[in-house]
N, C-alpha and C positions, 0 to 999 in steps of 0.2 A: 929803434933806427926804422924809419922810413923807405920808401923805394916809389920811385916816381916812374910809373909806366903809363905807355899812350896808347890808348885803346880805340880799336878802331868802330866807336858806336855812329851810333847815328847821329849822334853830337858831335861825336868827333873830341868828345870835352878830355883831359885828363882826369884819372882816377887815382886816388895816394893810398894805396893797400899797407897795412898798419901787420906786420907779423907777430905782433901779440895780440893783435884781435883776431887773425886767423887762426892762431893757436888755438885759444878758447871756442874759436867756433867751431874746430872738432872734435873739441871734448865735450861737448854738450854734444853730438851730435852720436859720439859711439856711445857715451850713458842713455842717450833718448832711446838706442837702439838697444843694448841689453836691457834695459827696463820693462819696453811692449815686448820684447821677446819672451821675457820669464812671464807678463803675465799671462801671455799669449797661451803659452805651454799649461801655465798652473789652472787656467780655466778648461784644460781637458781641449782645447782646440786644435794642440798638435800633437799627438799620439801613436803611437805603435798599434796598428790594428789587426786582427787576422780572424777574417769574414769569409764564409762561404758563398756571402751575397753579393758582395763587393770585389770590385778590382786587388788583383795582389801585387799588381806592380809593382809598388816600391813598398807595400807594407812589411813590416818586420816587428817580430815581438822575443821582448828581452825576457829567456826565460832562462837564462846561463848565459855564463861568458863568451859560449860558443857557437849557441842553438838560436837556428833562426828556422822559422816558423815558414812554410811552403802552403800555395793554395791546396797540395794534397790533398793536407787534414782536415775532415768532414767525420760528419754522426752518419754511420754506415746505414743504421738504425736501432730501434731499441726495442725491448721487450721489458710488458708490463709483470711484475709479480705480486702477490698479494700485497707483501710490507715493502715490497722495494722495487724500483724500475733501473733495470738491464741498458744502459746505453753503449753502442759497440764503438769506436772509434776510428777508424782507416788513417795508417800513416804512410809516406814513403817512405822505403828503408834508410835512408841515410839520416831519419831525424830523428833526434834525439825523445823518450817516450817523455811524456807526463809523470811527475809525482801526483799522490794524491792533492798535495797543499797548491798546486798550478791551477786546479781544477776547481768550481762552481755548477752546482746542477743550479737549472734558471728553469722556472715554470711560467709559465703565460699564458693568459686566458684571452686568444681575439688579440684584438689592437688594445685593449685598455692598459696603458702601464701602468696604472693605479692597482693592478693585481699583480703585476711583475711578484714572481717570489722567488729568494734562494737563498740555497741550503750549500753545505758542504757535504762532496760525498764520502761515503761513509768505507769505500774502500777500491782501489784500484787493480787490475789484473791484467797480465798479458793475455792476450788469445794465441792460436799456434800459427797465425798467419801474420804474426808482427802488430800486429792492433792491439788494442786496449780493450776491456770491459768494465768501464765503469758504473758501480753501483750508488746509485742516487736513494735517497727517500722516497717512500710511495709517490706514486704521480695524485695529487688532488683530482676528484672528479670536476673534468670541464676543462680538466688545462692540458697544455701540450709540454713536452720539456725536451731543453736542450741546454749545451755544454758554454760556460763562459771561461777564460784564464783567470786571475786572480786578480791581473795588474789591468783590467779593462775594465770601464765602467758599465753598469748592467745593463745596457740597452743596446753592448756590444755582443753579440752570441753566434756561434755556429747554429747554421739553421737545422732546426729539426726533421729529422730522417721518417721513414715509415716505423711506426709502432704495431705490435705485436700484443696479441694476449698469452698467456703462458703455458695454456691449457686445452689452444688450436696450434698448432705449431711444429715445425720442423726442426730442430730443436740442433741436431749433430748430426756428422756422416762421415763414414771413410772408407777407404776402398782396399781391402780385404786382399791375403794372398792370392788368392783364385781372381783376382780383378772385378770383383762384383764389390758392389757398393750395401756398404749397409747403413740404411738409414733410422734415424733414432726420432719418433713419432709420438706427439700428443696430440690425444683428440679421437684414435679409430676408435677406441674401447674394446678392441678384442677383448675375448677371453679370454683370465691366465692360463698358460696351460695346453692350450687350443691351437692347431692351428689351423687359420681363416683359408676363405675361398680366396687364391688369389688373382683371378678374375674378374675380382668388382675393383680394383686398383692398376694405375700405372705411375711409372718415376717419370719426371719429369725435371731435363736438365738446360739452364741457361744461364747467362750471366745477367742480363736482366729481363723478370718475369712478366714485362708490360709489354715487351714486344713480342706478341707470339707467333709470329711468322717465322720467328729466329731459336723456338724453345726445340729442344729433342727429346724425342719420346723413347721411352724404353718397357720392355718386359719384367714384369714381378716376379722373383723366384721364388719366395717365400715370403710370407705374412704371419706374425704370432705377437702376442703382446704389444707393444711398444717399438717393435723389430718389422723393418721391413728390407728382404735384398732383392737389389734392384742386379739386373744386366744393365754392364758399363757400357757406353756407346763408344766406339774404337775414337770417335771422333772427340769424344772428353781426357779416354785414355791416351792417346799419344798428340792430340790436336796442340797450338801451339795458344799459350797464357793470354787473357783479353787485356785489354787496357784497362777496362773494369776492376781486376782481380781475378781471384779465384772463381772457377764454375762455380753455381748454386745445383740444389739438388732437391726436389720437390716430390710431393705424392700426390695424384690426383682421384678420387672417388670417384669413376666411371657412375654416369645415371643420379650422381647426388649430390654431395654439395661443392660439388667442381676440388679446387686445386687448393690446397692448406701453405699457406704463409710460411716461408721459409726464409732462416738464419743459416743455413747449413752449408757449408762450403768442405766437400769433400777431402781429408789430405790420404796420401799414399801410405800403405804399412808396407817398411822394405825389408825384402826378401833376408829371410835370417841368415846365419853361417850355419857351417857346416856343422858345427858342435856349439850349444848355447851356451852362453857364461855362466848361466845359475842351475845350480838343482831343484831349488827350491827358495818360493818366494810367495808373498802374499800379499791381496789385495782387501782394502777396506773402503766404506764408505762412511765420513764421519762428519759431525758439525759440534763445534767447539770441545776439540779432545786434547788442545796445549796442556793441560795438567797431567793427565796419564799416558802421552804417546812415547815420553821414555820410557816410561818403564816397560811399554808395552812391547816397541823397538828393541829395547837391548836386552829383556827376558826372550826372546823367540829368536834372539842372533845367538843367543848362549844355547839353544837346542837345537841349531846349525838354518836357520833364515839367512837367505843372503840379500836379497831384495825385495823392495815394500813398494806398494803404489799403493798413494794416499788419496781418493779421489774426499776433494774438500767441498760438503755440501752447504756452503755461504757461512761459513765461519767468521764470528766477529771477536774472537779469541788474539792471544799470540802464538798462532797454530805455525804460522809461517817462519816466525823468528827459531818456533822451535825444530820444526825440519830443516834450517840452514844448519844450527847449532848442530843439530844428528849428521847432516851431511858432511861438517865440520871434524866431526870425530870420526870419519871415515866410514858412515851407513849409505850404502847405496840404496838412496829412497828418494820420491819423487811426490810432489805434490800436483795433484791436477784440479784445477778448478771447475767444479759439477754444479751450478747453481740448481739444476731443475728439482723440480719439485716431485716427490713421491712418483722416486725413479731409479732404485736399489738395483732393481732386477735391469732393466739396461746400463745402467753404470756397469755393473759384474760384466755384464756382456762388453762392455766396450772396454774395461780393462782385463779381459779374455782374450781379446782379438790383439791388444798392446802386447800382451806380455808372451804373446807364442813366440817370438823372438827371443825371447829371453832366457826363460824358464822353463826347465822337464816339469816341473809340477810347480800347481800356485793351491793356495788355501785362500778359499774367502770368508773371513771372518770379521767379529766388530770389534774394535778398542775397549771391550770391556769382558773378551776371551781371550782363553790363554790356554794354547796345550799343556796337558800336563800328561808324562810319560811315568809310568811309578818305577821303572827298571833305570832310571837316567840316562836310556838313550838317547839319539836324535832322533830327528823325525826324519831324516834322510834313511837310517837305518829301517825307521819301522817301513817307511813306503817301501821299501826295498824286500823286507817281509812280506810286504802281502802284496806285491807286483810281481810275480815269478812268472807269471801266465802274463803273456801281452796283450791279451784280453781286458785286462783290467784297467777303466781309463778314468776310475773315481774312486777315491776312498774315503767311506763317511766314516766320521765319530760322535759319537753321542754327547750330549751335554748337560753337567752339571749344574743347576741355579741354587746362588749362596743369594743370603738375606745381607741386613744389617750387621749383623753379630753382636748385637748391641750395643754399639758404637750409634753417636749423636755425630761426630764430627770426621771431617775426612781422616784417615789411616794414614800417617806420616810414614811411612815407611811401601806404600803405597797398595793396593790392593789387593795381590797376591799374599801380602804380608797381614795385613789387617783382618779380611774376610776367610771366618774361619767353618762357618755354619751356612748348612743350605738345606735344601730338599732332600727326600731321600731318593723318587724315583728320578731317572733322568728324562730327558725332554728332546725335542726334535734336534736332528744329529745336523751337522756342517760338513764340506766336503773341502776334500783334497783333488786340483783336477789337472789329469793330462789336457792340454790345452788342444791337441791334434783331435782328440775323442770327442770333441763338441760337435753337436746335432748341426745344420747347418742356422736354422732355424734360431739358433740360442735361447732356447727356450732354459728360464731357469726360475725355481721356486723353492724359497725357503733355504737359498744358497745352495744348493744340487742342481746341475745343469741336466739336458735332457742328450742324452751319446748317441753319437753315430751306429748305427747296425755293425753288428762285430765287435762293441765294445760292451764292458760289463762294470759293477760298482763291488768293490770288498767292501762288507761293515770289519770294523774294527772291534776286537774284544774291550770290551769296558776295564777289563784286570789289564791289560796293555796298556791304553791310551785314552783319556777323555777330555774334555774342552770344559775348563772351569771359564762358567759362563756367571760374571757378577752383575749380574740383572738386577736385583735389590740392595743399591747402596743406601748411602745416609742420605736423609730426603732432601738435604739442598744439591744430590746428583740427580736422583733417583727422577726427581720433578722437571728434570730437563725435556724426558720421556712424555710431557702432553705439551710440549710446543709443537710437534709435528711429526709422525712416522717418515722414515725414509722408504718405506716399503710401497708398492703401487696398490697392490689387492688388499691394503691392512685397515682398518680406518683408524684415524685421528683418534686419540683419546676422549679429548672433550666431544665426541659425535654420540649420540645417543645408539648408537648401532653396533651389534655382533659384540654384545656387552661380556658375555659368557665364553669370547674367545681365548684361547690359550696363550695369546700375544701379550694379552692384557694383565696386570697385576690384579689377583683373583680377591673381590669381595672393595675393591677403590672405587669404585663409579666413573664418573665422566668428570670431576671437579680435582684441582689438584690442591686438595688439603689434606695435611699431613695427619694420619690417624695417630692418636694419643700413645698405641703400642706400634707404632713404626718399627723400632727398635729392634723390637724383638722377634717380630714376623719372620717367616720363613725360614725357623731354626729346626728342624727335625732331624739332623745328625751332625754331628763336629766332625771336619775334616780338617785336618792340619796337614795334609800330604805335601801337598804343593808349596804351603808356608813353610815347613819345614827343610822343604830342598831346595829354596830360592837362599834361607839364612845359611846353609850350609856353601853354596856355589856364588850367590852372586851379594857376598856379604863381604867387604873392606875391611880385614882384621888390621889394619893399623889407623885407619880412620873411624872405626868400628859405625859404619854405613854402608848403606846398602846403594851399588854402582849408579844406580840411576836416582837419589838423593842428591839435591844441590847442597849451597853450602846452607842457604836460607834454611832449607829443611832441618838442616843437622843442628844447626841456632835452635829449631822450635824443639827439636828433640830434645836437648840437653837441659832448655830449661824447662820442658815437662817433668822430667826429670826430676828435677830440684825442685817443683812442685811437690811431685807425689812424694 
C-alpha cells in the first residue's frame, strides 16, 4: 500500500512514501547501531575505569554484582622489602575490599610503555584501619610500582604513592593505656637491652608530613631497641579525624638525618574490663607454620592456654586457612599480619601491649616449643604455685633442645610424638609475663622482658616444668631457619658472623647443605616423657589417632603401617 502526502518543500512537490521501504530503513539503522557499538566496546574504547589520575564522575568498575568503586580508592604508599613490595590501599568505608584475583601489580619505568611489567600479587591482607596491604613481588631497580584491576587494560592503573625502604621507616604505632604513643622504628640502630638518650629524638604527628607548618611535635619519654615512647598531644587524643584519614606519627633525629619516613597510624588500646577474660595466653611470631600450628594450639589448650596471638611474619603457606579452621573449632586465636623483617622483639612488645586487655599471664614461645609439665598439672596451676608473692611479674622456664631423633621425614603424629632424643644440658629460658609488670621501655631480649621496679622473676625448677624445644628437626623442616632469622640482634645464618653463637646449629656453617649424619645429631639422651603424656591424653582411642591429626594423616599412617 502506498500513501501520498503533500510536503511543503521548496518545490512544493508531492512525495510518495512506501511503508515497506520505511520498515527496512529502520531495520538497517538499528543493525548498524548495534554493530558499531559492539566494535566500539570490544576495541576498548568504552570501558569502566577507576583511576586516581582521571575524573571519577562517571567511572564504574564491575568487580561484583553490587560493588562500585569510588575515587577514594588510592595507593596510600608502598614499602620495599628485600623480596617483595608492600602496597597500602586506602578505601572508603562502604566499598567491598578487593581479593587477590581482582588485582595486578604493575611495574613501570618512566614513560616507556615497552618496559611496563605486570605480575599477580602474592597475597592481600587487611590493615587495622579498613584498608588493604597488597604483597607484590620485588620491585625491579629503576621501576615504580602501582596497581591495576584485573579487568582493566594494562595502561590503566592507580597512581603510585610514595615508596619507602623497610630499614629506614616508622612502621607501626599504638596508643597505650597511659595515653602515650608507642612507636616502632627501623633505622635508629640502638643497642640491644640499653636505654637511649631521649634528648636526641622528638616525635612528630601530622596528616600530611609535607606541610611542615601543620605538624605537631612532642617529647620522647623513652627510647630503646626499636621502640620509642612518645607523649601524645591532646590534639591527637581528642581532636577530630581528618578527611585525610588517621593521623600519622614519626620520629625526628635532632641534629642528624632528620625525620624518618612513616606509615604508622596509631590505633588506641581500649581500656580493659574489670576482670580479664583469660588467665593464660600465648604469643608467637612465625612464618609458614601451617603444618605445625594445629598441634601447637591443641596441645597447649589441653594444658590450660585459652588465647593465642599469632604474629604472621610474611607466611606464604596455608596458615590463614589453618587459623580459620581453629577458630571454627572454638579456639580463641587471632592472626596479626606483621611483615617487618628482623623485628621479633618489637613484635613481642606490640603483642604484650595488646594482650594486657585480655590476659592475666602471657607466654612468649615459638611454634616448635611445647611446655612439658611432668606432673600433668595445668599451666595455670604452675603459675599460681610460683606467684604467691605479688612481686612476681615473670616466670622463667628452661628449655631442652631435641634433635632429629633418627628421622628423615616429618613425624606423622607431630613433633611431640616423633622427636624423643635431645641434648643433655638445658639451654636459655623462655618467659611467662604478667603484662602489668613490663617496664615502660618494653625492652625484651630472648623472650624475656625488663620489669618495672618492684617486680622480679621466678625460675621454675626443671623437674617441675620445662619447654621441649624441637629445634633440630628433620632437614626438610630445619633448613627453613636459613631463610632469615626473625630476631633483631641475631645474624642470619647465611652471614659469616657470630658463627659460634648458641643460636646457630653447631658445626653447620653458613650454607643450607644437609650433613650426611644429620638424622643422628643432637641425640645425647632419650626423653619420651612428653611423648608418653601426649599418647595418654591426646589420643582419640576410637579413631586411633592424635586429636590434631587430620584424615589425610590417618590415611598415611595406615598405609605406612601396612608397608611396615
